[in-house]
N, C-alpha and C positions, 0 to 999 in steps of 0.2 A: 590611608595610603600604605601602600606596601613598601617597607624598608628593610634594609639589611640588618638592622639592628638598633638599638637605642644609642644615639650619639649626642654629645652635649652640642649646643648652639654655639659655633665658633664665633669669635668676635668678628665685626665685619671689617675691623683693622687688620691689614696684612702683617704677618710676622716681619720683625726687623729685617731677616735676611732676604726677604722678598722686596724690600723697598727699593726703588730706584737711586743709583748713585747720581750724582751730578754729571760725570762725563756720560752715563746711560742716558740721562735726560737730554743732554746736549745732541748725542747721537740720534735719538727719537725725534728732535727738532728738524734734522736734516731733511731736504725735500726728497723723499724716495717712494717709490710704489712698492709693490709686492716683489719678492724674489721670483725668479723664474721656476715653475716647476722642473722637478728632476729631469724628465723625459725632453723637455724643450731645451734645458739647458744643455743637456748631453749633446743633441743636435746642433745647437748654436757652437758649442766648443769644438765639436769635430770640424764644422765649417771654418772657423776662426783659425783652428792649428793647420789645416790644409792651406789655407790663405797664407799663413806666416810661412810655411815651408816654401811653398812655391814663390814668395816674395824674396826669401833668403836666397834663392837660386838667381832670381832676377838682378838682386843687388849685387851678388857676385860678377854678373855678367857686366853691370853698370862700373863696377871697379875696374874691369879689364878696358872697358871703354874709355875710361877716364886715365888709363896707363898707369894703374897702381901696382901692376905685375900679377903674376899667379899666386904667390905667396899672400900678399895682403888681401886680394879678393877672396882666396880661400878662407882666410880669418874672418873676413865679413859674413861668409856663408855660415861658418860654424858658430860665430857669435849670435846670428840671428836664429839659426835652427835649432840649436842644441836645447834651450829652454822651451820651446813648444814640444820638442819631442819628449822631454822628461815630463811635460804636462799632459802627454798622451796617454801616460800609464793610468789605467782605471782603478789601481790600488790605492792611489793617493786622495787625500781628501778633496772636495770641491774648491776649497780656498786655495790649497797649494796649485792646483791644476789651473786655476784663474790666474794665479800670479805668475807661474811659469809661462803661461801665453801671452801675458801682457809685458812682461819682461823681454820676451822676444821680439814682440812688436816695437818696443822702445829701442832695443838695440838696432832694428831695421832703420829707424829715424834717425838714431846717432851715426850709423853707417852711411845713410844717404848724405847727411850734412857733410861728414868727413870726406866722402869720395867727392863731393861736389865742391870741396874746398871751402865750405863754410858760408857760401852766399846765402842771402837772405831767403830767397825763394825755397831753398832746400828744407829751411826750417818748417815751412807749410806742411811737410810730410808728418810732423808730429801731430798735427790737428786732424789730418786725414785718419791716423791711427787711433786717436780718441774717439773719432766717430765710430770706427770698427770696434773698440773696446767697450762703447756704450751699449753694444748688443747683451753684453753680460748683465747689464742692469744691476751693478753693484758698486758700492761705494768703495771698496777693498780695491778693484781694478784702477778706479780714478786716483786713488790714494797711491798706488805703485807708480802711477803715471807723474804725479805731482813729485814724488821723491826722487824718481829718475831724472827728470828734468833738471830739478834743483842741484843735484849732485853732478850730474854729467856737466852741465854749463858752468858750475863753480869749479869743479876740479880740471875738466880738460881745457876750460877756458884760460885757466891759469898754466897749465903745463904745454898746451898745444893751441894757442888762442887763434892761430890762423886757420887751423882745421874746424874750428866751432863758429868763429866771427869773421872769418875771412879778412879781408883787408880794412875793416870798420874799425879804426882806431880807438874810438871812444869806449867801444864794447869791449876790445880786447885789453884795454887798460884797466876796466872796471869789470872784471868777469863776475865777481859776487853780484854786484848791483843789477847786471843784466840777467844774471841767473834768477834773480828774484822776479825781475820783471817778466821773463819767459814763464817763470812758474805761475805768475799771477794769471797769465793769459791761459795757461793750461787750466788752472783752476776755475777761471770764468767760463771756459769752454765745457768743464766737467759739470758745472753747476747748472749751466743752460741745458745740457743733454737731460739732467736728473729732472730739473723742473718740467721739461717737456715730457720726459717720462711719466711723472706722476700726474702731470694734468691729462695727459692722454688716457690715464688709467681711472680717472676720478668718475666718469660715467660708466666705465666698464665694472668697477669695483663696488658701485653703489646700487642698492636696490630702490628703482624710482618711487616705488610706492610707499616705503617706510623711511628712505634715507638711511636704513641700516646698511652695514657692510653686506655684500652678497657672498655667495658660495665660494667664489674665487678669493675673494679677499679674506674670507675667514680661514680657509685651508693655509693662505700663505701666512696669516698671523700664527695659526697653529703649528705650522712647520718651523717658523722661526722660535716660537717658544719652546718647542720640543728639542730644538738644536742645541739648547742650553742645558747641559748636563747637571744632574743633581737637583733639578727643581721639579716638584710634582706638578703635573698639568691634567686638569679634568675638562671634560666636555659634557654638557647637557644637550641632549637632543629632544627638542619640544615639538610636539605635535597636536595641533588643535583638534578638539573633539567635536564629532558631528559638524565639522565645517561645510561637508557638501550640503548637508540639509539646510544650512542658513544661505547657503549660495543658490540652491536650487529653488527654495521657496520663498525668498525675500529679493533674489536677483544680485548680480555681480557687484552692483554699488554697495549694498549692505554689506556683502562679503568684502569688498575692500577696506570698507570701514571697520569691520571686525578684525582685519588683519592689523589695521593702523592702530586699533584700540589695544591689541594684544601687545604690539611692539611698544607701544609708550608705556604700558604698565610694567612690562618686563624691564624696560631700560630703568625706570623709576626706583626699582628695588635692588638693582645691582650694587655690588661692592666697588670701591674705587679699584680700577686695573682690570675689572672682568668686563667682556666685551660679548653683546648679543648681535647676531647676524640672521638674516633671512636667507634659508637655503633656497626656497623656491615654494610656490602654492601655500600650503598652511604649516610648512615646516620651518623650524628656528633651530638655531644652535647657540651655546653660551659658551665661551671660552672662560674657565675659571682658574684662577692662579691658586692652587691648592689641591689636596687630595681628595678622594672621594667623600670623605666626611663633611669637608667644607662646601663640596659641590652639592651634597645632599641637602644640606642647609639652604644653599641658594635656590635649589629645586623646591623646597618647600615654600620659600619666600614667593616664588613666582607663582605656584599653584594657589596659594591663599590670596594673592592680589587678584587674581583671575576669577575667584569664585562669585563676587555679587554679579548680579545683573547689570545690564547696560542698555541704554536707549540709544539706537542707531537708526537714524532717519525715521523717526517716529514709531520704530518696532523695538520692544524689549526682547533681548535675546541674551542667551547664557554663552559666553566664551570661555571655554575651559579647555585644559590640556593635560595630555599623558607625557611623561617626562622620564626620559631614559638617561642615567648617570654612569660614567665610566673614566676612569683616570689611567695614566700610563703604568701605575704600578700593579694594579689588577689586570690591565691588558697585556703587561710583560713585553711591552713594546713602545718604541719613541718615535712611532710611525703614524701620521695623522689619518691615513686610511683605516689602520687597524682600530684606532681610538674612536672614530666616528661609526665604524662598523659595530663596534661593542655597544656603543651608547644608543645606536639604533635599534639592536636587540633588545637592549633593556627597556626602550620605549615600546617595541612592538608588546613585550610581556605586560608591560603596564597597560597598553591599549587593550589586549585581549583578557585581562583580569578585571575589566570592568570600567577602564577609562578613569580619567580625573585622579591619576595616582602618580607617585614618584618610585621607581624601581631602580636599585643600584645593580649594576652589573657584577656577575659573580661567574665563576667557571661553569657553573650549572646552568647558566642561562642559555648557552649554545644548545645544550641538550633539549632543554625544554622547548625553545623555539623549533629546533628540527622535528621534535614529536607533535607539536601543534600543526606544523606544516604537513606533516604525513597524515594526522588525523583530518586536516582539512580536504586532503586529497581523497581520503576514504569516504568523507561525508557527502561528496559530490556524486558518489554512486549509491549511497544508503538506501535513498527513495527507490530507485530501480530494482534493488536487489531485495527489497521488501524487509529492511532491517530496521525501520523505523515502526514504532509502537505508539499507540494512545492508552495512557493510563487515565482512570476517572476518579477524581474525589468528590465526595458528596458535599452539597451545601444544604445545611440542617436549618429549619426554621426553630424559633424560640419553643414551639410547642411539640418539637420532636418530629415533625413531619419533613420528609424529603422534599426539599424545594427545588434542586436543580444539581447539576454536575458541572465541574471544571474539568476540561480535558487538557492534559498534560503530556508532553512530549517526551518520549524515551527511546533511546537508541540501542538496541542489542547488536554490539559488535561482534563479528564472527570470531576474532581472537581475543579481543580485550573484555568481552563481556558486557554487562549493562553499564552504559556510559551515563552518568547524571546530566541533566541539561545544562548545569553551569558550566560544563566542560566543552560543550559543543554548540550552544545556541549562539554565544557571541562569534564563534568561528562562522556559522552559517550567515550570520549578519555582515561579517567582514567579506566574505566571499561573493555575497549577494544570492547564494542558494535558499535563503530564508523565503525567498519569494515563493519559490515552487513549493517548498516545504509547509509554508503557512496556508498556501491555497489547498494542499492535500489535507492538512489538518482540519480546516474548515469544512471541507466537503465530507471527511471521514466521520468527523464528530457529529455533524449535522444528521447525516444519515443514522448514525447510531442512535442518537437521542431520539430520532422521529420513530425508530423502530422500538425503543422502550416504551415510548407514548402509546403505541399501540397494544404493546404487549404485557407491560408490566402493571400490576393493579395500584391504582392511585396515582400514576403518573402521567395521566392525560395532559397536565400543564407542566410537566417536567421542563426546566430550563436549562440552558447551555451557556457555559461561560469560556471564551477563548481568548488566549493572550494574543495581542499584536505586538510585533517588533517595531522599532522606530523606522527600519527600512520599509516595512509593509505600510506604516503609517504615511510615508512618503510617496508610496506608490500611486501613480495616477489611475490604475486599474483596480485600485482596492475596493471601491463600490462596486463595481462590476462583478469582481470575484465573490463577494459577500452575496450578491442578489443571485447568481448562479448556484452557489452552494445551497442556499435555502430553496430556491425553486427546483432543485434535483432532489432534495431530500423532502420536500413538503413540509417544511419547518416554517412556522409563523415568525416574521422579524421580531415581535414582541418578545419571544422567548429566547431570543439570542441577545447575551451580553458580551460585548467586546471590552476586553480588558487591557489597558495601557498604563504603564508606569509613571509616576509623577514626574520622574526625571526626564522622560521622553516628552511630556508634554510641555515642561518648563524650557526644554532645548529651543523650541521655537513655537511659542504657544499660537500664535497667528496661523501658521501652516497647519498645525494640528488641529485647529478648530475648522478650518475648511473641510477638510475629509470627514471630521467626527460629526459635524452638523449634517452633512449630507447623510451620514449612517443613521442619525437619530432621526431624519425626517422619513426615513424608510419604516421607521418603527422600532430598530434596533435600539438597545439601550448601551451606554458606554460607563464603564466602572474605571476608578482610579485605584491602581493596584499599588501597594506598599505605601500607602498614604501616610504621611508625617515624617517621612525620611528626606525630602527634598528641601529646597531653599525657601525659606519663609512660607511654608505649607499653608498656614491657616490665612494668612494675607491673600493668597491666591485662590482659595478654594471657591469664593464667589464668582470667580472669572472663568473657572475650568468648563469645559463642555462635557459635563458628567451628569449620570443620574444616580450614581452608586459610587459610595466611599469604601473602600476595604482598609481596614485598620491594620497596620503593620504587625507582624508577629513579634517585632522587637519590644512593642508596647504591651502586647497581650501577655507575653511570658513573665512579666513583672507585676502583674496585677494582684497575685497574691502574696507579694513580699514588699512592695513599697508602695506607700499612700500616694506619692507623686504621680506614679503610673496610673492610678485609679483617677486622679484628678484630670491627668491629660486626656485619657480616654472619653471622660465625661464630657470634657470640653468639646472634643471632635464630634461626639454623638448629638450634643446639643446644637453645636454650630450646623451640621448637616441637617439636622431636622428643621432649623429655622430657614434653611436654603432649600427645603423641600427635597432633600437628597436620601436615599436609602443607605443604611449601613450594614457592613458585614464584617466579622471580627475573624481574622485568619490567625492560624497557628494556635489554635486551642487544643491543649493537651491534656489537661487535668479537670476534673470536675469543679474544683474551686474556682478556676478561670471562668467557666461556664456560668457559676452561680454568680460571681460578680458582674459579668456581663449582662446577665439577665436582671439583676438589680438596677443596674444602669439603663436599661431600655434598649439594649442591643438586640435586633430582631432576628438576626441570622449569624451562623457561625460555620466555620470550617477548620478542620485539623484533625489530628491523630486520635483525639479522644472519640471521634465518632468512626473514621475510617482512614487508612493510609491510602494513597493513589494506587488503584489495582487496575489489571487488565478488565476488558469489557465483560468476559465471562464471570469473574469474581465480583464484579459490581453487580450483575444481574442477581446473584445469591444474596449480596447484601441488601439490595432493595426490596427483594421478596421477603428476607427476614425481618426487615424493618417494618413492612407492612403487616406482618403476624406477630410483631414484638418478639421476634427471635433471631437477633443478629448474630452470624457466626463469629465466635471469639477471635479465630485467626485474622479477621479483618480488622479488628482493633488493637492488636497486640502493637 
């Protein structure tokens, strides 16, 4: 995994300052849905404020109609209009503006009751205003209503009982008792509105497939958490790797099961208080109470729990993820949009750096992502501009004979110079350009090897090895592309080896087998590249659709230093032989490694000991020198 540094694993328990207090626990039990997004709240607040101002004018007119005089009616207008006018000012906080508009609406109800002489029907105006205030979807507004009614009925009911309770003697004699009764009705109406608010959102805020919170719910929770000053908040952006491959090859049912499986495993490893949500498709987000170090720890736990394979509807698949981490301290913002964007950028870097990794957002991530986006744009035109090249590296038999070549793609960028494959192959995979580029590699390499077979001494049976990317392996036109390339070049299928990495095969073994078996029926051979680096490699070897095993260079480089490496390579060679597979060791750089491999019975080698990857004209010189036992020194430096 790519990490921003070594950090100790934090305790899964939240620090004491993050533990919820009893009042907070009580508040969290209240029936409420998500707070309104800022834009929607602004629109509703503007409508409520206009309504309150128009109502203030209407109540002034009602006062005149009830013969209260110009001065009293003007007092009604001012009492009802001033609070919402103060709440109109955008420089105040959302809470202050909500309270101001709510107070204005409550004054309207009080004015109506007083102007009407305290008749029972006038009190219904309070409940109409509660319905308007419910548009704020905020307990604060209902709390203001409750307090206003309690104070108004208790105080004014004592001072001016006729203006509040009219001629109802029992109420006017016990204003506090009736203030509590009226407040209870207001509270009941408020709770009813909030329960309806929450129930109406349950379906909107829950992902139907996983039952996790959806994007809207997650952003609401994140906004509330970020609104609490002084508390670090982190977000994990989790994107499943190779999910499209699972969906396309195994069907949407298995894809849905993969989503549910990932959701379940992630939920099981979260700490108390952390929340996972499904944003959509194969994307998840995790809200972490803590800084980037704690979030990175949670990300590692999620990545680890997703590593083992899972059987879904009878198919064994790997459901792994690329994870981006960002916190509000690194982002320098307490805005949910900024935090999600930064976590998404970090996830993109994890994806483009090889997938199945955890990357923490830093200030340089923006630049790296922009550079990769620019590189991806240039890559789209690289083939048309003749910037792509093929280099060839020899495959040497144990007796020193040239057995074949591997075609390796290079990009000669007009400004950046020679770009290594690791910097652009993944980009081509992400953009889909790898299909066109891969077809060009097959056609060009096959034509070149066919030419060498005709022209170079001792190369009549020269073999060609070409890498297949995961996207090519899923392409339904792959077999047709290979057949066309072989036919155009006049190259026999038996001399073509198609190399596929072990991780690509294990991503969806059943889908890979379908295409590779068809190619093997044509006579082509299949090699497992980087063997030994996947999950439970040896246990899968007998099931992989392959003819050749390429021992990964990470094992070969330790042969002259560690006995364990020798034992491991011996095991791979022995098992491959038992299964009737050929073996090739890559990354052979020194004579001692070749000697040990020869003693272990490895029949073929590849590496800088013999020749680095070189352009076609330089390889021509190498092959002629090898045939005459005079290999140019420049090619093996």
